PyMOL commands that place a pseudoatom at each C-alpha (Angstrom):
pseudoatom trace, name=CA, resn=MET, resi=1, chain=A, elem=C, hetatm=0, pos=[106.038, 106.559, 95.309]
pseudoatom trace, name=CA, resn=ASP, resi=2, chain=A, elem=C, hetatm=0, pos=[107.954, 109.064, 97.470]
pseudoatom trace, name=CA, resn=ASP, resi=3, chain=A, elem=C, hetatm=0, pos=[110.790, 111.053, 96.070]
pseudoatom trace, name=CA, resn=ARG, resi=4, chain=A, elem=C, hetatm=0, pos=[113.503, 108.908, 97.611]
pseudoatom trace, name=CA, resn=THR, resi=5, chain=A, elem=C, hetatm=0, pos=[112.023, 105.675, 96.243]
pseudoatom trace, name=CA, resn=SER, resi=6, chain=A, elem=C, hetatm=0, pos=[111.696, 107.239, 92.742]
pseudoatom trace, name=CA, resn=GLU, resi=7, chain=A, elem=C, hetatm=0, pos=[115.212, 108.589, 92.948]
pseudoatom trace, name=CA, resn=THR, resi=8, chain=A, elem=C, hetatm=0, pos=[116.527, 105.099, 93.864]
pseudoatom trace, name=CA, resn=THR, resi=9, chain=A, elem=C, hetatm=0, pos=[114.655, 103.516, 91.176]
pseudoatom trace, name=CA, resn=ARG, resi=10, chain=A, elem=C, hetatm=0, pos=[116.008, 106.148, 88.721]
pseudoatom trace, name=CA, resn=LEU, resi=11, chain=A, elem=C, hetatm=0, pos=[119.583, 105.541, 89.831]
pseudoatom trace, name=CA, resn=LEU, resi=12, chain=A, elem=C, hetatm=0, pos=[119.217, 101.794, 89.545]
pseudoatom trace, name=CA, resn=ARG, resi=13, chain=A, elem=C, hetatm=0, pos=[118.039, 102.176, 85.973]
pseudoatom trace, name=CA, resn=ALA, resi=14, chain=A, elem=C, hetatm=0, pos=[120.808, 104.606, 85.191]
pseudoatom trace, name=CA, resn=TRP, resi=15, chain=A, elem=C, hetatm=0, pos=[123.292, 102.276, 86.595]
pseudoatom trace, name=CA, resn=VAL, resi=16, chain=A, elem=C, hetatm=0, pos=[122.039, 99.404, 84.388]
pseudoatom trace, name=CA, resn=GLY, resi=17, chain=A, elem=C, hetatm=0, pos=[122.074, 101.717, 81.458]
pseudoatom trace, name=CA, resn=GLY, resi=18, chain=A, elem=C, hetatm=0, pos=[125.891, 102.124, 81.956]
pseudoatom trace, name=CA, resn=ASP, resi=19, chain=A, elem=C, hetatm=0, pos=[126.125, 105.265, 83.959]
pseudoatom trace, name=CA, resn=ARG, resi=20, chain=A, elem=C, hetatm=0, pos=[129.096, 104.318, 86.450]
pseudoatom trace, name=CA, resn=GLY, resi=21, chain=A, elem=C, hetatm=0, pos=[128.384, 107.688, 88.228]
pseudoatom trace, name=CA, resn=ALA, resi=22, chain=A, elem=C, hetatm=0, pos=[124.801, 106.416, 89.034]
pseudoatom trace, name=CA, resn=LEU, resi=23, chain=A, elem=C, hetatm=0, pos=[126.326, 103.632, 91.086]
pseudoatom trace, name=CA, resn=GLU, resi=24, chain=A, elem=C, hetatm=0, pos=[128.281, 106.284, 93.294]
pseudoatom trace, name=CA, resn=ARG, resi=25, chain=A, elem=C, hetatm=0, pos=[125.053, 108.311, 93.756]
pseudoatom trace, name=CA, resn=LEU, resi=26, chain=A, elem=C, hetatm=0, pos=[123.047, 105.195, 94.463]
pseudoatom trace, name=CA, resn=THR, resi=27, chain=A, elem=C, hetatm=0, pos=[125.171, 104.123, 97.388]
pseudoatom trace, name=CA, resn=PRO, resi=28, chain=A, elem=C, hetatm=0, pos=[123.907, 106.648, 99.921]
pseudoatom trace, name=CA, resn=HIS, resi=29, chain=A, elem=C, hetatm=0, pos=[120.238, 105.814, 98.949]
pseudoatom trace, name=CA, resn=VAL, resi=30, chain=A, elem=C, hetatm=0, pos=[120.462, 102.232, 99.670]
pseudoatom trace, name=CA, resn=TYR, resi=31, chain=A, elem=C, hetatm=0, pos=[123.043, 101.858, 102.422]
pseudoatom trace, name=CA, resn=ARG, resi=32, chain=A, elem=C, hetatm=0, pos=[120.978, 102.466, 105.410]
pseudoatom trace, name=CA, resn=ALA, resi=33, chain=A, elem=C, hetatm=0, pos=[118.236, 99.850, 104.044]
pseudoatom trace, name=CA, resn=LEU, resi=34, chain=A, elem=C, hetatm=0, pos=[121.016, 97.424, 103.389]
pseudoatom trace, name=CA, resn=ARG, resi=35, chain=A, elem=C, hetatm=0, pos=[122.262, 97.844, 106.938]
pseudoatom trace, name=CA, resn=ARG, resi=36, chain=A, elem=C, hetatm=0, pos=[118.915, 97.206, 108.203]
pseudoatom trace, name=CA, resn=ILE, resi=37, chain=A, elem=C, hetatm=0, pos=[118.491, 94.082, 106.206]
pseudoatom trace, name=CA, resn=ALA, resi=38, chain=A, elem=C, hetatm=0, pos=[121.963, 92.921, 107.416]
pseudoatom trace, name=CA, resn=GLY, resi=39, chain=A, elem=C, hetatm=0, pos=[121.185, 93.630, 110.876]
pseudoatom trace, name=CA, resn=ARG, resi=40, chain=A, elem=C, hetatm=0, pos=[117.854, 91.738, 110.598]
pseudoatom trace, name=CA, resn=HIS, resi=41, chain=A, elem=C, hetatm=0, pos=[119.845, 88.726, 109.316]
pseudoatom trace, name=CA, resn=MET, resi=42, chain=A, elem=C, hetatm=0, pos=[122.331, 88.970, 112.073]
pseudoatom trace, name=CA, resn=LYS, resi=43, chain=A, elem=C, hetatm=0, pos=[120.484, 89.964, 115.161]
pseudoatom trace, name=CA, resn=ASN, resi=44, chain=A, elem=C, hetatm=0, pos=[120.494, 86.419, 116.542]
pseudoatom trace, name=CA, resn=GLU, resi=45, chain=A, elem=C, hetatm=0, pos=[123.834, 85.318, 115.297]
pseudoatom trace, name=CA, resn=ARG, resi=46, chain=A, elem=C, hetatm=0, pos=[125.976, 83.490, 117.740]
pseudoatom trace, name=CA, resn=ALA, resi=47, chain=A, elem=C, hetatm=0, pos=[128.133, 85.330, 120.203]
pseudoatom trace, name=CA, resn=GLY, resi=48, chain=A, elem=C, hetatm=0, pos=[131.728, 85.959, 119.098]
pseudoatom trace, name=CA, resn=GLN, resi=49, chain=A, elem=C, hetatm=0, pos=[130.600, 86.117, 115.360]
pseudoatom trace, name=CA, resn=THR, resi=50, chain=A, elem=C, hetatm=0, pos=[133.323, 87.568, 113.359]
pseudoatom trace, name=CA, resn=LEU, resi=51, chain=A, elem=C, hetatm=0, pos=[130.971, 88.909, 110.551]
pseudoatom trace, name=CA, resn=GLN, resi=52, chain=A, elem=C, hetatm=0, pos=[129.282, 92.087, 111.543]
pseudoatom trace, name=CA, resn=PRO, resi=53, chain=A, elem=C, hetatm=0, pos=[126.414, 93.660, 109.709]
pseudoatom trace, name=CA, resn=THR, resi=54, chain=A, elem=C, hetatm=0, pos=[128.662, 96.429, 108.066]
pseudoatom trace, name=CA, resn=ALA, resi=55, chain=A, elem=C, hetatm=0, pos=[130.919, 93.667, 106.788]
pseudoatom trace, name=CA, resn=LEU, resi=56, chain=A, elem=C, hetatm=0, pos=[127.892, 91.639, 105.439]
pseudoatom trace, name=CA, resn=VAL, resi=57, chain=A, elem=C, hetatm=0, pos=[126.660, 94.690, 103.577]
pseudoatom trace, name=CA, resn=HIS, resi=58, chain=A, elem=C, hetatm=0, pos=[130.068, 95.340, 102.007]
pseudoatom trace, name=CA, resn=GLU, resi=59, chain=A, elem=C, hetatm=0, pos=[130.443, 91.719, 101.075]
pseudoatom trace, name=CA, resn=ALA, resi=60, chain=A, elem=C, hetatm=0, pos=[126.958, 91.757, 99.561]
pseudoatom trace, name=CA, resn=TRP, resi=61, chain=A, elem=C, hetatm=0, pos=[127.587, 95.038, 97.856]
pseudoatom trace, name=CA, resn=LEU, resi=62, chain=A, elem=C, hetatm=0, pos=[130.758, 93.737, 96.125]
pseudoatom trace, name=CA, resn=GLU, resi=63, chain=A, elem=C, hetatm=0, pos=[128.491, 90.838, 94.832]
pseudoatom trace, name=CA, resn=LEU, resi=64, chain=A, elem=C, hetatm=0, pos=[125.592, 93.128, 93.760]
pseudoatom trace, name=CA, resn=ILE, resi=65, chain=A, elem=C, hetatm=0, pos=[127.734, 95.606, 91.723]
pseudoatom trace, name=CA, resn=ASP, resi=66, chain=A, elem=C, hetatm=0, pos=[129.129, 92.752, 89.780]
pseudoatom trace, name=CA, resn=ILE, resi=67, chain=A, elem=C, hetatm=0, pos=[125.634, 91.598, 88.763]
pseudoatom trace, name=CA, resn=THR, resi=68, chain=A, elem=C, hetatm=0, pos=[125.279, 92.501, 85.119]
pseudoatom trace, name=CA, resn=ASN, resi=69, chain=A, elem=C, hetatm=0, pos=[122.526, 90.476, 83.743]
pseudoatom trace, name=CA, resn=ILE, resi=70, chain=A, elem=C, hetatm=0, pos=[119.495, 92.105, 85.687]
pseudoatom trace, name=CA, resn=ASP, resi=71, chain=A, elem=C, hetatm=0, pos=[117.348, 94.791, 84.590]
pseudoatom trace, name=CA, resn=TRP, resi=72, chain=A, elem=C, hetatm=0, pos=[116.382, 96.678, 87.882]
pseudoatom trace, name=CA, resn=LYS, resi=73, chain=A, elem=C, hetatm=0, pos=[112.774, 97.607, 87.586]
pseudoatom trace, name=CA, resn=HIS, resi=74, chain=A, elem=C, hetatm=0, pos=[112.305, 99.234, 91.125]
pseudoatom trace, name=CA, resn=ARG, resi=75, chain=A, elem=C, hetatm=0, pos=[113.969, 99.468, 94.453]
pseudoatom trace, name=CA, resn=ALA, resi=76, chain=A, elem=C, hetatm=0, pos=[112.001, 96.607, 96.028]
pseudoatom trace, name=CA, resn=GLN, resi=77, chain=A, elem=C, hetatm=0, pos=[113.370, 94.206, 93.462]
pseudoatom trace, name=CA, resn=PHE, resi=78, chain=A, elem=C, hetatm=0, pos=[116.857, 95.622, 94.312]
pseudoatom trace, name=CA, resn=PHE, resi=79, chain=A, elem=C, hetatm=0, pos=[116.335, 95.072, 98.007]
pseudoatom trace, name=CA, resn=ALA, resi=80, chain=A, elem=C, hetatm=0, pos=[114.894, 91.625, 97.473]
pseudoatom trace, name=CA, resn=VAL, resi=81, chain=A, elem=C, hetatm=0, pos=[117.920, 90.552, 95.545]
pseudoatom trace, name=CA, resn=SER, resi=82, chain=A, elem=C, hetatm=0, pos=[120.110, 92.041, 98.124]
pseudoatom trace, name=CA, resn=ALA, resi=83, chain=A, elem=C, hetatm=0, pos=[118.518, 90.100, 100.874]
pseudoatom trace, name=CA, resn=GLN, resi=84, chain=A, elem=C, hetatm=0, pos=[118.919, 86.966, 98.844]
pseudoatom trace, name=CA, resn=VAL, resi=85, chain=A, elem=C, hetatm=0, pos=[122.687, 87.762, 98.462]
pseudoatom trace, name=CA, resn=MET, resi=86, chain=A, elem=C, hetatm=0, pos=[123.123, 88.277, 102.184]
pseudoatom trace, name=CA, resn=ARG, resi=87, chain=A, elem=C, hetatm=0, pos=[121.086, 85.047, 102.962]
pseudoatom trace, name=CA, resn=ARG, resi=88, chain=A, elem=C, hetatm=0, pos=[123.284, 83.085, 100.597]
pseudoatom trace, name=CA, resn=ILE, resi=89, chain=A, elem=C, hetatm=0, pos=[126.532, 84.556, 102.209]
pseudoatom trace, name=CA, resn=LEU, resi=90, chain=A, elem=C, hetatm=0, pos=[125.384, 83.674, 105.825]
pseudoatom trace, name=CA, resn=LEU, resi=91, chain=A, elem=C, hetatm=0, pos=[124.183, 80.266, 104.565]
pseudoatom trace, name=CA, resn=ASP, resi=92, chain=A, elem=C, hetatm=0, pos=[127.564, 79.543, 103.005]
pseudoatom trace, name=CA, resn=ARG, resi=93, chain=A, elem=C, hetatm=0, pos=[129.300, 80.491, 106.231]
pseudoatom trace, name=CA, resn=ALA, resi=94, chain=A, elem=C, hetatm=0, pos=[126.958, 78.496, 108.237]
pseudoatom trace, name=CA, resn=ARG, resi=95, chain=A, elem=C, hetatm=0, pos=[127.506, 75.460, 105.967]
pseudoatom trace, name=CA, resn=ARG, resi=96, chain=A, elem=C, hetatm=0, pos=[131.311, 75.836, 106.424]
pseudoatom trace, name=CA, resn=ARG, resi=97, chain=A, elem=C, hetatm=0, pos=[131.042, 76.090, 110.298]
pseudoatom trace, name=CA, resn=VAL, resi=98, chain=A, elem=C, hetatm=0, pos=[128.950, 72.936, 110.506]
pseudoatom trace, name=CA, resn=THR, resi=99, chain=A, elem=C, hetatm=0, pos=[131.126, 71.121, 108.010]
pseudoatom trace, name=CA, resn=ALA, resi=100, chain=A, elem=C, hetatm=0, pos=[134.134, 72.141, 110.089]
pseudoatom trace, name=CA, resn=ARG, resi=101, chain=A, elem=C, hetatm=0, pos=[132.599, 70.774, 113.249]
pseudoatom trace, name=CA, resn=ARG, resi=102, chain=A, elem=C, hetatm=0, pos=[131.131, 67.644, 111.595]
pseudoatom trace, name=CA, resn=GLY, resi=103, chain=A, elem=C, hetatm=0, pos=[128.272, 65.892, 113.303]
pseudoatom trace, name=CA, resn=GLY, resi=104, chain=A, elem=C, hetatm=0, pos=[125.955, 66.740, 116.052]
pseudoatom trace, name=CA, resn=ALA, resi=105, chain=A, elem=C, hetatm=0, pos=[122.191, 66.620, 116.017]
pseudoatom trace, name=CA, resn=VAL, resi=106, chain=A, elem=C, hetatm=0, pos=[120.251, 69.278, 114.100]
pseudoatom trace, name=CA, resn=LYS, resi=107, chain=A, elem=C, hetatm=0, pos=[118.098, 71.165, 116.408]
pseudoatom trace, name=CA, resn=ARG, resi=108, chain=A, elem=C, hetatm=0, pos=[114.363, 71.722, 115.492]
pseudoatom trace, name=CA, resn=ILE, resi=109, chain=A, elem=C, hetatm=0, pos=[113.194, 75.249, 115.173]
pseudoatom trace, name=CA, resn=ASN, resi=110, chain=A, elem=C, hetatm=0, pos=[109.754, 76.695, 115.735]
pseudoatom trace, name=CA, resn=LEU, resi=111, chain=A, elem=C, hetatm=0, pos=[108.388, 78.692, 112.848]
pseudoatom trace, name=CA, resn=ASP, resi=112, chain=A, elem=C, hetatm=0, pos=[106.442, 80.913, 115.308]
pseudoatom trace, name=CA, resn=GLU, resi=113, chain=A, elem=C, hetatm=0, pos=[109.899, 82.194, 116.280]
pseudoatom trace, name=CA, resn=LEU, resi=114, chain=A, elem=C, hetatm=0, pos=[110.531, 83.129, 112.606]
pseudoatom trace, name=CA, resn=SER, resi=115, chain=A, elem=C, hetatm=0, pos=[111.221, 86.695, 113.485]
pseudoatom trace, name=CA, resn=ALA, resi=116, chain=A, elem=C, hetatm=0, pos=[113.833, 85.629, 115.987]
pseudoatom trace, name=CA, resn=ILE, resi=117, chain=A, elem=C, hetatm=0, pos=[115.751, 83.440, 113.442]
pseudoatom trace, name=CA, resn=GLY, resi=118, chain=A, elem=C, hetatm=0, pos=[117.364, 85.804, 111.180]
pseudoatom trace, name=CA, resn=ALA, resi=119, chain=A, elem=C, hetatm=0, pos=[120.745, 84.385, 110.661]
pseudoatom trace, name=CA, resn=CYS, resi=120, chain=A, elem=C, hetatm=0, pos=[120.793, 82.277, 113.749]
pseudoatom trace, name=CA, resn=ARG, resi=121, chain=A, elem=C, hetatm=0, pos=[122.857, 79.299, 114.665]
pseudoatom trace, name=CA, resn=ALA, resi=122, chain=A, elem=C, hetatm=0, pos=[124.380, 77.497, 111.752]
pseudoatom trace, name=CA, resn=ARG, resi=123, chain=A, elem=C, hetatm=0, pos=[122.477, 74.251, 111.840]
pseudoatom trace, name=CA, resn=GLU, resi=124, chain=A, elem=C, hetatm=0, pos=[119.101, 75.979, 112.238]
pseudoatom trace, name=CA, resn=LEU, resi=125, chain=A, elem=C, hetatm=0, pos=[119.744, 78.079, 109.422]
pseudoatom trace, name=CA, resn=ILE, resi=126, chain=A, elem=C, hetatm=0, pos=[120.530, 75.040, 107.279]
pseudoatom trace, name=CA, resn=VAL, resi=127, chain=A, elem=C, hetatm=0, pos=[117.414, 73.273, 108.350]
pseudoatom trace, name=CA, resn=LEU, resi=128, chain=A, elem=C, hetatm=0, pos=[115.364, 76.354, 107.406]
pseudoatom trace, name=CA, resn=ASP, resi=129, chain=A, elem=C, hetatm=0, pos=[117.080, 76.681, 104.104]
pseudoatom trace, name=CA, resn=ASP, resi=130, chain=A, elem=C, hetatm=0, pos=[116.350, 72.996, 103.333]
pseudoatom trace, name=CA, resn=ALA, resi=131, chain=A, elem=C, hetatm=0, pos=[112.771, 73.459, 104.237]
pseudoatom trace, name=CA, resn=LEU, resi=132, chain=A, elem=C, hetatm=0, pos=[112.435, 76.617, 102.114]
pseudoatom trace, name=CA, resn=ASN, resi=133, chain=A, elem=C, hetatm=0, pos=[114.060, 74.859, 99.224]
pseudoatom trace, name=CA, resn=ALA, resi=134, chain=A, elem=C, hetatm=0, pos=[111.569, 72.029, 99.546]
pseudoatom trace, name=CA, resn=LEU, resi=135, chain=A, elem=C, hetatm=0, pos=[108.695, 74.569, 99.582]
pseudoatom trace, name=CA, resn=ASN, resi=136, chain=A, elem=C, hetatm=0, pos=[110.174, 75.993, 96.466]
pseudoatom trace, name=CA, resn=GLU, resi=137, chain=A, elem=C, hetatm=0, pos=[110.023, 72.633, 94.711]
pseudoatom trace, name=CA, resn=ILE, resi=138, chain=A, elem=C, hetatm=0, pos=[106.216, 72.497, 95.522]
pseudoatom trace, name=CA, resn=ASP, resi=139, chain=A, elem=C, hetatm=0, pos=[105.340, 76.203, 95.152]
pseudoatom trace, name=CA, resn=PRO, resi=140, chain=A, elem=C, hetatm=0, pos=[108.109, 78.666, 94.125]
pseudoatom trace, name=CA, resn=ARG, resi=141, chain=A, elem=C, hetatm=0, pos=[105.783, 81.790, 94.594]
pseudoatom trace, name=CA, resn=LYS, resi=142, chain=A, elem=C, hetatm=0, pos=[105.119, 80.885, 98.210]
pseudoatom trace, name=CA, resn=ALA, resi=143, chain=A, elem=C, hetatm=0, pos=[108.684, 80.258, 98.907]
pseudoatom trace, name=CA, resn=ARG, resi=144, chain=A, elem=C, hetatm=0, pos=[109.657, 83.681, 97.287]
pseudoatom trace, name=CA, resn=VAL, resi=145, chain=A, elem=C, hetatm=0, pos=[107.143, 85.366, 99.586]
pseudoatom trace, name=CA, resn=ILE, resi=146, chain=A, elem=C, hetatm=0, pos=[108.813, 83.889, 102.605]
pseudoatom trace, name=CA, resn=GLU, resi=147, chain=A, elem=C, hetatm=0, pos=[112.221, 85.007, 101.242]
pseudoatom trace, name=CA, resn=LEU, resi=148, chain=A, elem=C, hetatm=0, pos=[111.107, 88.488, 100.491]
pseudoatom trace, name=CA, resn=ARG, resi=149, chain=A, elem=C, hetatm=0, pos=[109.049, 89.131, 103.573]
pseudoatom trace, name=CA, resn=PHE, resi=150, chain=A, elem=C, hetatm=0, pos=[111.144, 87.465, 106.218]
pseudoatom trace, name=CA, resn=PHE, resi=151, chain=A, elem=C, hetatm=0, pos=[114.675, 87.591, 104.722]
pseudoatom trace, name=CA, resn=GLY, resi=152, chain=A, elem=C, hetatm=0, pos=[114.346, 90.709, 102.697]
pseudoatom trace, name=CA, resn=GLY, resi=153, chain=A, elem=C, hetatm=0, pos=[112.192, 92.577, 105.262]
pseudoatom trace, name=CA, resn=LEU, resi=154, chain=A, elem=C, hetatm=0, pos=[109.816, 93.766, 102.400]
pseudoatom trace, name=CA, resn=SER, resi=155, chain=A, elem=C, hetatm=0, pos=[106.432, 94.925, 103.249]
pseudoatom trace, name=CA, resn=VAL, resi=156, chain=A, elem=C, hetatm=0, pos=[103.341, 93.080, 101.870]
pseudoatom trace, name=CA, resn=GLU, resi=157, chain=A, elem=C, hetatm=0, pos=[102.886, 95.853, 99.248]
pseudoatom trace, name=CA, resn=GLU, resi=158, chain=A, elem=C, hetatm=0, pos=[106.652, 95.793, 98.168]
pseudoatom trace, name=CA, resn=THR, resi=159, chain=A, elem=C, hetatm=0, pos=[106.431, 91.912, 97.929]
pseudoatom trace, name=CA, resn=ALA, resi=160, chain=A, elem=C, hetatm=0, pos=[103.303, 92.139, 95.759]
pseudoatom trace, name=CA, resn=GLU, resi=161, chain=A, elem=C, hetatm=0, pos=[105.082, 94.607, 93.403]
pseudoatom trace, name=CA, resn=VAL, resi=162, chain=A, elem=C, hetatm=0, pos=[108.189, 92.317, 93.162]
pseudoatom trace, name=CA, resn=ILE, resi=163, chain=A, elem=C, hetatm=0, pos=[106.244, 89.065, 92.250]
pseudoatom trace, name=CA, resn=ALA, resi=164, chain=A, elem=C, hetatm=0, pos=[103.428, 90.842, 90.423]
pseudoatom trace, name=CA, resn=VAL, resi=165, chain=A, elem=C, hetatm=0, pos=[100.511, 89.667, 92.519]
pseudoatom trace, name=CA, resn=SER, resi=166, chain=A, elem=C, hetatm=0, pos=[97.965, 91.507, 94.826]
pseudoatom trace, name=CA, resn=PRO, resi=167, chain=A, elem=C, hetatm=0, pos=[98.760, 92.244, 98.436]
pseudoatom trace, name=CA, resn=ASP, resi=168, chain=A, elem=C, hetatm=0, pos=[95.882, 89.817, 99.367]
pseudoatom trace, name=CA, resn=THR, resi=169, chain=A, elem=C, hetatm=0, pos=[97.582, 86.985, 97.421]
pseudoatom trace, name=CA, resn=VAL, resi=170, chain=A, elem=C, hetatm=0, pos=[100.884, 87.767, 99.382]
pseudoatom trace, name=CA, resn=MET, resi=171, chain=A, elem=C, hetatm=0, pos=[99.098, 87.509, 102.612]
pseudoatom trace, name=CA, resn=ARG, resi=172, chain=A, elem=C, hetatm=0, pos=[97.438, 84.100, 101.634]
pseudoatom trace, name=CA, resn=ASP, resi=173, chain=A, elem=C, hetatm=0, pos=[100.704, 82.753, 100.392]
pseudoatom trace, name=CA, resn=TRP, resi=174, chain=A, elem=C, hetatm=0, pos=[102.487, 83.965, 103.542]
pseudoatom trace, name=CA, resn=LYS, resi=175, chain=A, elem=C, hetatm=0, pos=[100.044, 82.328, 105.890]
pseudoatom trace, name=CA, resn=PHE, resi=176, chain=A, elem=C, hetatm=0, pos=[100.193, 79.047, 103.921]
pseudoatom trace, name=CA, resn=ALA, resi=177, chain=A, elem=C, hetatm=0, pos=[103.988, 79.005, 103.564]
pseudoatom trace, name=CA, resn=ARG, resi=178, chain=A, elem=C, hetatm=0, pos=[104.433, 79.691, 107.351]
pseudoatom trace, name=CA, resn=SER, resi=179, chain=A, elem=C, hetatm=0, pos=[102.141, 76.840, 108.111]
pseudoatom trace, name=CA, resn=TRP, resi=180, chain=A, elem=C, hetatm=0, pos=[103.705, 74.579, 105.569]
pseudoatom trace, name=CA, resn=LEU, resi=181, chain=A, elem=C, hetatm=0, pos=[107.177, 75.355, 106.772]
pseudoatom trace, name=CA, resn=GLN, resi=182, chain=A, elem=C, hetatm=0, pos=[106.274, 74.789, 110.392]
pseudoatom trace, name=CA, resn=ALA, resi=183, chain=A, elem=C, hetatm=0, pos=[105.022, 71.326, 109.589]
pseudoatom trace, name=CA, resn=GLU, resi=184, chain=A, elem=C, hetatm=0, pos=[108.149, 70.660, 107.570]
pseudoatom trace, name=CA, resn=LEU, resi=185, chain=A, elem=C, hetatm=0, pos=[110.447, 71.866, 110.316]
pseudoatom trace, name=CA, resn=CYS, resi=186, chain=A, elem=C, hetatm=0, pos=[108.618, 69.587, 112.897]
pseudoatom trace, name=CA, resn=ARG, resi=187, chain=A, elem=C, hetatm=0, pos=[109.339, 66.559, 110.709]
pseudoatom trace, name=CA, resn=SER, resi=188, chain=A, elem=C, hetatm=0, pos=[113.051, 67.538, 110.584]
for i in range(1, 188): cmd.bond("trace and resi %d" % i, "trace and resi %d" % (i + 1))
show_as sticks, trace
zoom trace
C-alpha cells in the first residue's frame, strides 16, 4: 500500500470516527480519482448533456458525505461506493429522460463495447442496468465484479480486496459475467 493510499484509508476511518476535519483533509486525496470515475461514466454521454463530470462528482459527494452507516475499511471500498452512487445518479437521470419522451424501441447493445458504454444513451443504460440486476438475482458476486470493475474502474486487485476473494476469482467472475450479460443483452 503506498503512502497516499494509506493516508486516504486513515482519513476515511477518522471521518467515520467523527473527525469532521478528516473530511476536509480527505477531499483533496479523493477528488482526482472521483473525477476520473465520473469522466469514465460520462465519456459517451449524448451531446448537449447538461450534467458534466465535475457536477456529477459534486452531486455524488453530497450523497457520500451523508452516508452514516458505513464502516470505511479501505479506499477501494470508498471508490466502489462512489461509483455506485454515480451510476445511480446517471441511471435516475436516464430513466427520467426516457419517461419524459415515452416510447420508442430500446436499442440492443454489444457487451464487447462495454468500455464504450459508460453513461451512454439513456435507453441503453437502462437495458444494461436491467441485465445487471438480473445477473445480481442469479449471482450477486459476479454482478458486483462487473459493477466494481466497469462502473467503478477498480483494478482486479482492488476488486478482490473489496469483495474478499482472490484476483483469480475476480477474473473468472469477470469473464463469466461479461459472457452472461452479452447473452442477456442479445435477448433484450
